[in-house]
N, C-alpha and C positions, 0 to 999 in steps of 0.2 A: 655286353650288354644282356638286360633281359628282358623279359614281358611276364605278367599277371595279370589277368581278367577276374573279378568279383560279380558273378549274379546273385542277387536275392528274388527269391520268385515266391509265390502262392503256397500257401497250407498244401496244396498236392501234390507239391513236387518234392521227389526222392527224399529219402530219409535222412537228417542231417543231424549231427550233435552240435554241441557246443563246446569250446576250449575254456574260455575266462572262468575264472573264479572269481567269488569277491569274496569281502571278509566274511562273513557268516557261513559262507560256503565252507571256507578254510576251518574256521571256529568250530563247524559241525563235523568235519571230516577229523580234524584231532581230536574233540573230545571221543568220536567214535571208535578211533582208535586206544585211545585212554581207557575204554571200557573195555578190549577184547585184548589188552595186552596191556604192562609195565610202562607209565610214559615212559619215554625215550628210547624203549624196546630195541630190538634188530627190527629193522625191515624186513618187507616181506623176502622170501628169497628168488633176488637176479632172477632165478632157471625154471620158475614155474609156469606152467605152461596154459593150460587145457581148461583150467579150474572156472575161471568167468565166463569165458568164452559157451560153457552149455546150460547157463542158466538164459530165458529165452529172453530177447530185448524188449525195454519197456517202450511204450509207443512214445513218441514226441507226439505232440500236437503243437507244436510252435509254427509261426510262417518258417519258411528257409532259408536260407543263403548260401552260396557257393562260391568261395573266392577259387578263379582258377591261376594256376603260373606256368611259364615253362620257362627254365634259366639256363645260362651257361654260364655265368659268374657266381651264382647263386643269390644274388641282388633280389631279383624276382620274388626268388623263393622264401627269403626273408622281413620282404614288406610284405608279401604277401600273409606270413602267420600272422607279423605284429598286427596288421590288418583287422584280420581275425578277431586276434585276441581282444583287440580295442572294441571292436565293433558287436564281441560278446559283452562285453564291462559293461559299455554303455546302452545298449539295444536287445540281450541274450535275451529279460523276460518273455520277452513275444518272438524275437526272433531267433534261429539256430543258424549257427554258420558253419561250413565246414573251404578244408583245402584240395584243390584235385590241380592235379595237369592240365595242361589247357589241351593236350594230344588227349585226355580220356573225355573230349565235350563235345557234345555229337552238337555242334550250333544249328544246323538245317534243322532241328527234331526239339529241339528246346529252348533256341534264343528268343523267338515268338511270341513266347509263351510264358516271357519271366515277366515281375514287376517290376524289379530295379537290376541294372546290369553298372557297375562299376569296374571300368579298364583299365587295366595298369597296363601300355605296351612299350615297349623298348625297340629301337630303331640299331639294324645291322646294314654294315655296308649302303649301300645309295637309296638310303631311305627305305630296305626293306623290314623284315618281318623277320626276327630270331627264327632260328629253325625248327624249334615247339609249334609255333604259333602260324608256321606256312599254311596248314590246310584250312586254320580257320580265318585266316585273309582271304586264303582263296575264294573261300562262302561268303563272306562277308561284300568283299569288294565287286562279283562277280554280279552278285545279286541288286548290289545297287546302280551297278554301270546296265545292268539290262531294263531295267525302270518296267519290268514286267509286275511286279507289286509295290509299287512305293507307297503302300500303308502293312508291308509285312509284319514291320518291327512297330503297328498302331498302337499303343496302349503301355510301349516300353519307355520307361523314363533310364538316363546315364548319366555318366559323370567319365572325364578320361583323366587320366595322372602319366603323359609320355617319361621314357626316359632315354637318355641320350648324354652327349658327350658336346659340347660346344667346337673343340676343336673339328668336330667332322662336317663337310657342306651340309649335310642332310639330317641338323640336330632336333632329336625328338618329332621328324616325322612322320609316324606312325602313328602316334599319339593322331596328329593333326588328322590324315588320314580314315584311321578309324572312327573321332566323333563326326567328318564329313558323310562319311558310308552309314551309318547309325541316324543323322541327322534324315539322309537322303531315304530314307526305308521309313523316316514316321517316327521314329523315336522321338524324346523330348530330353533335352540337356537338362540336369536338375543343377549341376555346379559347374563354376568357369572350368575348363579343363586347366591341367597343372603338368607344371614341366621339371623336371631333374635332373639338374646338371653332374654328371660324374667326374667334369672337372673341376668343380668346388666342392660342393657339401649338400651332396643328393638326400643325406639322410632329413638335410634340416629342409628342404625343397618336400619332401615328401611327406613332415609332420606340418610343416605348413601347409599343405593340401590339404592333408586329412581335419586338420582344424575346420578348415571352412568347407567341407562336405560331412562334417557332425553338425557343423551350425544349419546348413541344408537340409539333411536329413529331419536335425529338432523340428524345423516349423513346418516337416513334410506328412504325410499320411501314410508315407511309403514302409515306414518301418515302423512297428511296435514299441512302446518304447517301457523303460526297464531291464536294468540288466538279470545277471541270468542266475535262474533261477537254481534251490536245490536240488532240482532233479536234472541238470544237467550233467550228462556222461561225459564230463572233460575231455580223457583223457584217450589217445589213437595208441594203439597197442599192438605189435602182431603179436603171435602166438610162438612162444616158445618151450622146444620137447629139448630138453636134454638128452643129448647122446653118450651111451657108456662102449665102451669096447668096438668101438667103430677102429676096421683096419686102418692104419697108419693112409695106406696108398687109398685111403675115399675121402681121409680129411684134407680141408684147404687145397681142394685141386684145384685152378686158374680154369675159368670154363672155356672153351674151345674156341680156337680163333675163328673170327669173324668175317665180315666183307671189306672191313675199315672204312665202307663207306660214309658212313652216320655212330650217331655215342651210342645207340642200340648194338650197334655191332661191331664191337671194336675186334681190330687187328691185334695178333701178337707178333710183334715186331722183335727184333734180335737181337740187342747191343752189339756194335761191330767194334768202336772204338766209344773211350771217353781220353779227355786226354784238356792239361789244363794251359790256358791259352796264355796267361798271366806270368809275370816272373816279377815276384815279387809285390810291394806297396801295401799287403795287408788285408787284398781283394781277394775275390777268385772269382775266375768266368771260366764254364769248362766248352770244350766243343765236343758235341756228342754224335754217335752214326750209327743208325738205326736201316738195320736191312728188314727192306720192304718184299722182298722176294715172296712171290704168290697172292701179293693184296690184290684185292678185287678194284681197289680207289687207283688213281695216279694223280698226278701233280705236274704245276707248273712253278718257275720261281715266280715268287711270290704270294705263294700259297700257305695255307696254317697247320700246322698237325697238332692236333691234342693229346695230349698224354695226360692217363689213370694214373697218377702216382700213391705214394701211400704217404701213411704217417712213420716218421721215426721211431727207432725202438726204446727210446727215451719216453717220448710221449706217450705210447702205446701203455708202457708202465704203471706211468704214473693215472694214465685212463683208469685201466684196470682196478689199479687200488680205489679210488673213489669211487669205484661200482661195489667192491668187495668181493671180489671174484679173481678166481686166480686166470693167470693167462692160461692152462690148459685146457680150462674148461670149456667142452666140446656142447656144441647144440644143433637143431635146427629151426628156423625163422621160417614159418607161414604168415599167410593173409590170418584177421581172425574169420569165423564161419560169417556174423557179419559182421562187414567192412563198413560199420555206419559212415567212417570215416573220409571213405576213399583213398585208404592207401596204396601205396601203389606196391606193385610185386617187388618182393627183398631183392636185390640186387645180386648176394647169391645165398641159396635158400642154405645148401651145405648139406651136410653136416660139415662144421666147419669151426674152429678153434676162437676164442676171445681174442688172441692176437691178432689173428686174421682179420676179425669183423673189425675192431677196433683198427687195426692200417691200412683198411682197402675201404672200408664204407663210410666210418663216421669224420663229417669235418669237426675238430679238434680244436681248432687255433684260431677257425675265425667268430666275429664277436658274437655272441648268443643273441637270435630276437627275442621277441616279447611272449612269443606265444611259449619257447621253453621254458623263460623265466615262471611265467606263470605252472608248467608242468611241473618244474625242477619244486614250485610251491606249496602242490596238490602232494608233493611225494615228503616234502618236510617233517621230519619229526617235531621240529623245535617250531615253537608258536611265532619267537619273534623270527628266527628266518624266512619260515614262512611268509609271517606279514611285513617284511625287508622286500622280498621277490614281487608277492604282486605291490607294493607299491612302484616298483622299480619298472613295473610292466603299466601301470595303469597309467591314462590319462595326465592324471595329478602331478606323474612322479617323470615328464617325460623329461625336464632338465636334472630333473638325479640320474634318468637312466642315460644320457649323452656324458653327464661329468663321470659316472661310476664306469661305463662301458665303451663307450664312442671315443671320449676323446683319452679314456686312460690305454684306449687298444686292448683293453681284457677278454680274453677268450672265455669260450666255452668250457675249456677245460680248470682254466682259473677259476671264475665261480664255482663252479661245486668244489673247488679245494675249499672257496670263501665258505661255505655252507655245506659242514660234512653231515648235517642231519639231511637233506634233500638228495635220497639215494635211489632213483628212480630203478625198476624191473627192468630188464633186458630189451622185452618187448617195447617199452613205453618209453626207453632211451633212444632205441633205434627210429621207433614211432613216433615221439612226440620231442625229444628235445632237441639230439643231434642232426642236423640235415644231414645228406648224402655228400660224400666226399666230391668237389666235383671235378672237372679232368682243366688240365690246364693248357691254356692256347700256347704256340709258339710261332712265329713267322718263319718259313722255313729258310738256311740258310745254303742250300744247294739247287742245282738247274738238275734236269730229267737228262737233258743234252748229253752231261757229262755222267750222271751219275743216277743211272735208271731204273736202280736195284735198290737204292737207299736214298733216306728223307736227312738231313742236317742238322743240328740244333744248335747254335750258340746261346749261351745260356748261364747270364748273371748269380751266382750263386746270392742267394739270401741272408742276410743277417745282421741283425738290427738290435739295438736293446731299446724295449719298448720304454714308454713312463713307469710302465709297474716297476721295474726291475729287470722281466722276462728278457733272455737272452733267446729273440725269436728265430724261428733258420725256416726260412723256405721249405714247407713242403715237398712241391717239385724237385726244384733245383738243388736241391741239397740232397732230396732221393736220387737224381740226375747224376750229379755229380761223384756219390757212391757208390752208380752201379758198376758191374764188370762185365767183361765180355761174353757173350754166350748169356747172357740172362733177357730174360723175356718182359714185354712191357707191352701192353694192351693200350692201342694207339688209335685213331681214324684221322681223315685227311676231309682239308675241307676249304674251298676254293674260297677265292676271293678275289677285287676288282681292280688291286695294284699288281697292276702288269706291265710289260714292257708293250710301246708302241707294234702293232701288227708289222710296222714298216721301220725295221733296222738303221732303214738312212735316216730315221726324224730324227732329232739331237735331245739327250735327256742330260738332265741334272737333275742329282742324288745328292739328299743332306740326311747323313745316321752315324752319330755319333755315338759310343760306347757302341748295346750288342742293337742298335740302329741301322749296325750296318748288315743284320743276318738278311734282307731279302735280295740287298744289293752284291751280297757276294751269288748269290743266284740269277743276278741279271748279268753281272761281270763274267759269270762262266759260261750262261746262255750264249752272249758274246763275242765267247771265245771262241768256242765253237764255230760260229757264224763266221768268223772271221777263218776260222784254218779253213771253211769250206769257201771260202771264194769271195764271201756277200761282202756286199759295198756297205761298212758303217758311219752309222753320223758320229754328230760327237758327242762325247761323253765324258762331263766333268763330276767329281767323286769329292762330296765335301762332309770328311772323316775328324771327327774329334775325341780326345781321351787326354789323362790325367798329363803323363808324360809318358816321351815313348822310352824308356828303358823299360819301366815294368807294364806297360797296356795296351802297347801299339797291337791289337789284335789281325792275326792276318797280313803279318806287314809285308811277307816276301812274294804273299799272292795275289797283293795290290800292288807292288815295284811288279810284276810279274806278266799283270793286267795293262799295264802301261805298256808294258814293251813288246803285249802281242798287237796290240791296238785295242784290244776290249774294252779299252778307257782311253781317253784323251791326256786327260789332266788329275792329279789327285792334291786335293789341297787338304792338309790336315793343322789343325790346330790341336796344340798341345798348352793343357790349362792350368797345368803349374811348373811347368820348366822353365817360364820367368817371372819377374816378380810382379809385374803385372797379367791378372786372366785374361788368356787369350780362347775365344769360343767359334765355332763353326759359322755363327752371323758375321763374326767381323771379318771373316775369309770369303764372305760373298761379297760385303761392302767394297773391298777391295777390286769385287773382280765384276762390278754393280755392272757397268756396259756390256761388258761380252753376255752375264748371264742374261740380261733383258733382251738380248739381241736374240740369243738363242731360243728364248720362249715364246717373244712376239714378233721377230721378224722370220725366226727360222721356221713358226709353228711348234717349237720343242714342248717334253713334259717336265714338270718339273714335281720329287717324289720326298717325302716327309718319313723317315722314320723314327721313333725313341719317344721320350719323355714327353706327355702330353701335360704336364702343368709347367713347366717353365720352357725346355729347348721351344718346342712346337710353337709355342706361342709367339717364341723371339724373337726363330726363322718368319713367323708371319708379319711380325710386324717391320723386319729387314725388309722383307719384298716388296713393301706398302714402301718403304725410304728407298729402294732402288727406282722402282718406277717413277717415283715422285723425281728424285733427283738426275735420272737417266733421261728422260721427257720433258722437265719444266714442269709438269702437271701439279694442279691442286691438291689436295688433299682425298677431296672429294671423287676428283678426275683418277685417282689412285688406286683408290677402293671398289672404283668400277670398273677399273682395268684389271686389278688381281679378281675381283668377282667374275668376271667374264672368261679369264684361266680357267678359273675354279670350273666354271660354268658347263665350261666345252669338255671339258675331262681330264684336262690337261695341268691338273694340279692334285695330284691325291696324297692324302697321309695314312699313315699303319701307324698308328700310336696308342698310346697305352698310360 
């Protein structure tokens, strides 16, 4: 999940410019373009660089607003930019807004001086902040707990929206914690705290909260009323300089390998093996081994590996066509000299070709946020296209946005293909339109006790038909499936709390159908090494599920070997398509209800669930309640309390997506 925060300050805050474009602004822009060239003529060259940066910036006298976001999956960035666009459209006449990564915000220096703070906080792990919000939360929580200055945020008004998933025990915990800490420091809450559930419709949750927030702001003096003015400089754009005759050895060079400790310092792992795990059936699942020799980061079974993947050649070629540039176009990308929008440093300065930039840096297949639609509207040569894009990005166009973009699962690339006159410059494309391609996280399917110099990934290759008719191929899964031995892949490792008990004699029950088996493969490798060393192991049950034995019973031989060597006590496999009546892991759990409940509650065992959050994890949770009631003869309420006690004690762990 993600985290974002919005801060609105007074007229003395740092210079910020808005991004929302009202209809009048669009008409003026279009008329201005018509006056300087033939209507519908060619757009400005995407390779133009510093001509606009040479002019001195106009002073923006509006109140200033800052949206802070930190993202791991891209949700917070998308929400932050959408919120910025809507706030500019509603209040931009008197208040300007910008979007910044929360890591760039100096809370100690700035937060006490702000006027209004809107915080979008995601929860990771056991109620913890996401990586990019760690420093912010460390300062805020310490300030609140110390009690040294209970009025430190006196005069600051705030509202909170939490992002989470109800499949996790600590749902939206960070939103609640931040709200409590802000109040402890004297801040005033201006709108009820909202919660977004990624397990259902987090976009609808967010839109509902935005509506309540805008109503509260309309009734308050915290922001100036009125939409963006004609002076708004709405497009954030990098400076782009075309590079000619650069030596081939200096172009598209992967950055030197980092530590692998975090996203800012990825390590270049080497592909050691890629093999197909399925045997027919029309689907694909690959086993990937990455050599991490020399990586400063270490891992344990149950941790995650983040992979920086690349867009496919077909997607890259299609994107180049809508931008109107050849794939061989070579350029450098730098921050503008007047970085009013707080653009981050480009991931790769260059020189790099358009082919490389589109492959590594641009999220082309995710749904476009509303700020991206406004940026495209500003670039559109056709007045009708500009008006439609503006409507989709407006508060009034929320239903249209959901229907055209979210319900249809329409990608940014498809939207640009639907609006061909909206052709941004390269600087604006990477600065305002395309989000940065985020790393993909995978549960590591190996253990360092058996594979100290490599991490293994078990990856289902995504391929599905979208409502628009587009054949969608998962960016990371397809890229990993096509990787060859010796291929270098940027990765970093992230620790999790999904770990085996410290005492190997404690019983474990593992539930992981499909690729949910990943961390348990690591668990079994670890237990196998302990068994070989003569350690006493507690009982271990694995409930695995797939469609049928012939096609997708992955790692079958390894699992049978784990039973033979004592790492696994019992293997329960559900084949959902082998019989006339479908059979799932929860059915096998019900068949062993007494044994499972005895291991968990009488012997102090641990329960682990990994895999699909939408259906499987819910079904397993309901089954666990039923087992508790069945075995103990208790009421539903008592069964609920028993399961909660198991979770509160840290013995019911989930790694779901």
